[in-house]
N, C-alpha and C positions, 0 to 999 in steps of 0.2 A: 619785380622788375623796377626797382626804385634806385636809379642811378645816383651815385654820389656827385657832389658838385666839385669837380676836379679842375684845377688850372693846368696849363701846359707844364710838363715836366721840365726841370732845368736842363737835363740832357735830352738830345733828340730821341724820341721814343723808337722802338723797333717794332715793326708789324709782326703780330702773331699769326703766321699763315695757317696754322691748324684751326685756330678760332675763326679766322676770316672764311675758311672753306666751310666750316660748320655753319656760319651765318648765312653764307650764300645758299646753301642747301635748305636751311630752315626757312629763309625768306621765300624761296621758291615754293616750298611746301604750303606755307601759309597763303600765298597767292592762289594756289590751286583750290584752296577752300571756297573761294567765291564761285568759280564755275561748279564746284561740287554742291554748293548751296543752291545754285540755279537749277541743278538737276533735282535736288531734293525738294525744293519748293515747287518746281514745275510739275513734278509727278503728283504733288498733293492737290493741285488745282483741277478744275474741270478742263476737258480737252480744249474748249474753245478759248481758254485763257492761258495755255501753257507757254506760248511764245512771249506774251507780255510779261508773265511772271519771270521768265529767264532774262528778258531784256531789262528788267528793273535791276537785277544783280549786275549784268554786264554794263548797264548805263552808270551805276554807282561806281564800278571799277574805273570807267573812263574818266568821269569828272573829278572824283576824289583823288585819283592818282595825280592829276595835273594840279589841283588845288594844294595837295600836300607838299608838292615841290615848291610851289610859289610862296605860300605863306604858312602852311600847316606845320611843318617841322619847326619853323622859327617860333611859332606860337607855343608849341608844345615843349620843345627842348632847346630853344635858342640861347638859354642862359647856362648851359651845362659847362661850356669851356671857357668862353671869353666874355662873360658879363653881358649878355644880351638884354638884361633888364627884366626883372620879375615885377609884374604889375599887380600889386596887392595880393600876391600869392595865387592869382587866378590864371594868368597866362603870361607868356613872354612877349616882347616886342615883335609883331608880325613882320616887320620890315628889316630886322636885324640880319636875318640870313635869307632874305627873300630871293628865291630862285636857286639858292644853294651854291652860288658861284664861289662863295667864300670857303667851301669845303675842298677846294683845290688850292694848294700853295703857289707861291710865285715861281717855284721851280717846275710846276706842272704835276707834281706828285699829290696824291690824295691825302688830305689831312687825317691824322689818326686820332682816335678817341679811346679812352679807358673809362667806360661808364661807371664801373664799380670801384675804380680806384685800387685795383689789385695788381697792376702791371701787365694786364692783357689788353694789348693795343690792337684795335681793328680800324679799318677805314671808316671814317664817319659816314661816308656814302652808304655803306651796307647797313649801318645802324639806322640811318634815315629811311633806307629802303624796307627794312624789317618793320619799322613803325608805320610806314605807308600801308603795308598790307593789313595791319590791324585796323586802321581807319577805314579801309575799303570794306572789309568784312563786317564791321560794326554797322555801317550804313546799309549795307545789302540785307542784313538781318531784319531790319525794320520793315522792309517791304512786304514781308509775309503777313503783316497785320492788316494790310489794305489791298489784298489781292482782288483782281476782277473788276475793279471799279473806278480807278483814278486816271487822270490825264498823265501821259507819260512826260510832257513838258513840265507839268507842275511837280511831278516826282523829281526830275533832274534838278530843277530849281531848288526844291527842298533839300536835296542832298548837299548842294553847295552851301546854302545857308546853315543848315543843321550841323554839319561837320565843323564849320567855322565857329558858330556861337555855342555849341554844346560840347561836341567831342573834343576839340583841341584844348579848351579850358580844363575839362575834367581830366584829360590825359596829363596836362601839365600839373594840376593839383595833386594827382596821385603818384605819378612817375617822374615829374620834372622838378621836384623840389618845392612843390606849392603847398597849399593849405592842408591837404589830406595826405601828405607825405610824412616821412620820418625826419624831415628837416627841423632845424632849431625853431624856426618860425611857424611850424605847422600846428594843427589841432592837437595832435598827440603830445607834443612837447609842452604845450600850454596846459594840458590836463594833468599829465603825469611826470613832467619834468624832462630835462635833457642832460646828457652827459657828453662832454667833449663835442659839443655842437650837434649832436644827433639825439633824437627822441629816445627816452629810456624804454619806451614800449613802441615797437615798430609796427605800423599797419601791415597786415598781410594781404597782398594782392599780387601774387607772382606773375600772372599772365593775363589779368583783365576781368575779374569777376565784377568790379565796379565800372571800370572804364569801358568794357565791351558789353557785358551781358545785361547787368542791371540797367545801364545806360540805354541799350537798345530796347530792352523790354518795357521800361518806363515810356520811352518815346513811341513805341508801337501802341501802347495803351492810349496815350494822348491822341495819336493820329486816328485810331479806330473810333474814338469818341467824337472827334471833330468831323471826320469824313462821313461817318454814319454806316448803316448796315447795307449789305448787299440786297438786291431785290430777291425776295423769297426767303430771306435768312430765318431760320427757325421753322419754316413751313415747308421748304422744298429741300430734298436730300441733295447735299453738295459734297459728294464722295470724291476721293482722289481718283483720278482717271488712269494712272499708270504707277502701280505700286512697285514694279521692278525698277523703274526710274527712281522712285523714292529711295530704295535700298541701295542702289548704285551711288546716289548722291551721299547717303549716309556713310557708306564705305569710304568714299573720297574725303568727306569731312573728317573722319576718324584717322585716316592717313595723314592728312594735312595738319591735324591737331597736334601731332608730335612735334612739328616745326613750331606751332603756336606756343606750346607749353615748354618743351625741353629747349627750344631755341631762346626762350626768354632768360635762360641762364647765361647766354652769350658765349658759351665755351663748352666744349665736349669733355666734361669732367664728371666727378662723382655725383654732384647735385643733379646734372642733366640726366644721369642714369637713373637715379631714384625717381625723378620727375617722370621719365618715360614709363617706368614700371607702375607708379601710382596712377598715371593717366589710364593705362591699360585696365587695371584691375577695377578702378572706379567705374569705368565705362561698362565693363562686363557686369558688374553688380547692379548698375542702374537699369540695364536691359532686362535683367531678371526681375528686379523690383517692379518695373512697369508691367511686365508680363504677368506677374503674380496678381497684381491689382486687377488687371483686365480679366483674368481667369475667374477670380472671385466675384467681380462685379457683373461681368457680361457673359461668363461661361466660355469665353474664347480667348486664346492668346494669338494676337494678330501680327502679321508682318509689319504693318504700319506702327503698331505698338513697339515692336522690337527696334525699328529704325529710330522711332521718337525717344525711346529710352536710351539708346546710344548717345543721341545728341544731348539729352538731359544730363547723363553722367559726364559728358565732356564739358559741359557748361559748369557743373558744380565743382569739378576738380580743378578747373582752371585757376581760381584764386588761391587754392590750398595746396597745389601739387608739390610745392617745395618745402612744405612745412609738416606733412603727414607722414606716417608710416604706411606700408602696404595694407596692413589690417585696418588702420583708420580710414584709408582711402576706400576700401571695400564698404565699410559702414557708411561713409559719406555718399558714395555712389548708390547704395541700395536705397537709402532714405530719399535721395533726389529723384530716382525713377518712380518710386511710389508717390511722392509729393506731386510731381509733375502729371503723372497719370490721373490723379484726382483733380488737379488744378485746371486741366484743359476744359473741364465741364463748366467752369465758373462763368464762362461767357454766355451760356444759355440761362443761367440762373440770374445774372445781373443785366443781360441784355446788350452787351457790347459785342460787336462783330470783329473779333481777333481771328481773321480768316484762317491762318495756318499756325495758330497757337504760339505766337511770339511771347505773349504774356505768360502763358501756362508753362512753357518750357524755359525760355531765357530769363524772364524776370524771376519766376519762383525758384528755379534751380540756382540762378546766380545769387539771389538772396541767401539761399540755404548754404551754398558753397562758401560765401564770404563770412557768414556768421558761423558756420560749421568749422571754419579754420580756427576761430577763437576757442572752440570747444575741444578740437582734436589735434591741434599743433602739438608735436612731441616735446617742444622746449617750453612753450609758454601757454598752451592750451589749459582751459579750466579742468578738463577731464584728466589731465596729466599733472595736476597740482601747481599749475603755473599762476593761479590766482585769477581774479575776475576782470582785471584791467584789460586783458587782450580781448576778451569777449565783448566787453562794453565798447571798446574802440571799434571792433569790427561791426557792431550794430550801428554805431554812429556813422562810420564812413558809408555803410550800405544805404542808410536812410537818407543821408545828405545827397548822395549820388542819385538816388531815386527821385527825391523832391526836385532837385535842380533840373534833372533831365525832363521830368514830366512838366514842370511849370514852363520852362523854356520852349520845349516842343509844342506845347499847347498853343503858346503865343505865336510861334512861327506858323503853325498850321491855320490858326484863325486869320492871320495876316494874308496868307496865300489863298485862303477860301474867299476872302473879300476882294482879292485882286485877280489872280489867274483863275481861280475855281479849282476845285478838286475833282468833282464828279464828271464822268462821261455821261451822255444822255441815256435815259432808260431804254431806248430802242437799241442803242449800241451795246449796252450791258446785256440785254436779252439775246441779241444776235451773237454776241461774243467780242471781247475786247481785241482779240487778235486781228479779226477782219476789220473791225471799226477803226482801229488805231494804226495798225501796222500793215493792213491789206495783205495779210498772210493767215495761213492756218497751219497748225502743227502736223497734220496728217492728211494725206491724199484720200478722199472719199469718192468712190465711183469712178476712179481713174482720172480725175481732174487735178490740176497742179495745185500745190500747197502755197505758191508764192505769187498769186495774182497773175499768172501767165508769164512771168519772166523767164521760166525755165522751159516753157513749151510755146512754140509759135502759135499765133492766132489761127492760121489755116488748119493746123493739126487739131486744135481744140474744136473748131467748127466742124471738122470732119468727124471727130468722135462724137459730137452731139447729134449730127446727121445720122451716123450709124446707129446710135442709140434709138433715135426716133423711128427709123426704118424697121428696126427689129421689133 
């Protein structure tokens, strides 16, 4: 998803209604991924933390959606059509398209955009909406690294700052014609030359290996280190409380991911079709890869492992899905599942509390998918005789994305720790963050309400208590 820098056409463009319909559906599917992630993460936490975990995803959706319209799209893609100003190849002018009012013409019609310069014109509103859903899910992914223990207000503040300082610049650098793109002024062109204003070796990140998964994984690691471990980490069993919820969430993520990957083609064409198939088989292979490792290592193939393998495969194929063959996708996915199954145990070895394995799944599988694209791409991959340049470039953009995200996130996290503070009190963490922060619980126990009495009147509750005492 590296748009060309295209000026307005000399003749008025005509909307491609099929592509527009495709993008409306794809954007809606990607938006569904964040509630799906809330279910996936919610089931993986303990019962006393399920609502807070889900609220972190919904809270990210609420604030990032607003921020993206105000200045996020302008920072990421404000220079695509009418020269919004590229600032050192890092981001665009945040005020150029502030609020997106400029996306409606004087006649009231939506402005059209042809991101790839191939004559497929869609309303720029839906392109902005599609990109908005990517920003939302990326922030929500990070929350799994700090489950059970942080202030909700600090998390929401972090979401606004992080998406502005980290996500928008990296999105611009990779997809908006910046330093990590295939533009003439980008890293690839400087290393390997350019032809007709485009890098001779194009970076491969079809739908967000660097922008989404390496970015979120590195940020999750930085936050886990700054926030610190949960009470009892490594000493008390902290098992998922609702595995059916985890599997439902994984299923919704898998469904939404087709909008994520195939939608990044921006049109219902042959490439989108191959992306759909590659996404499917890579995910299947990753689930098998994870289960095989579990069976050999632990003697059991678990439902949590199957769900986690699905996510690992989806993560790995995301950057590579437009460049691989189905067989190459199976190889990529199988390796991703096995690597992630091994990587999730690193937190116990190195002592960082990545609660829901954001590092083990998103960072590790994202790195492998980005680098693996350089090995397995059918046209330029090393294993297909394409030479070493593509692989070297993939390693470079992966490492640069990782370092940028980690360093900037660490600085943001330290600043918030010194001002708002990250941790809830030890008593609140022991009691459960749902009750302490939200005055709610995810499940009714003993017939009492889950929402602090709001759904049941006080006399009824008192009568129930009296009845219990008399019994």
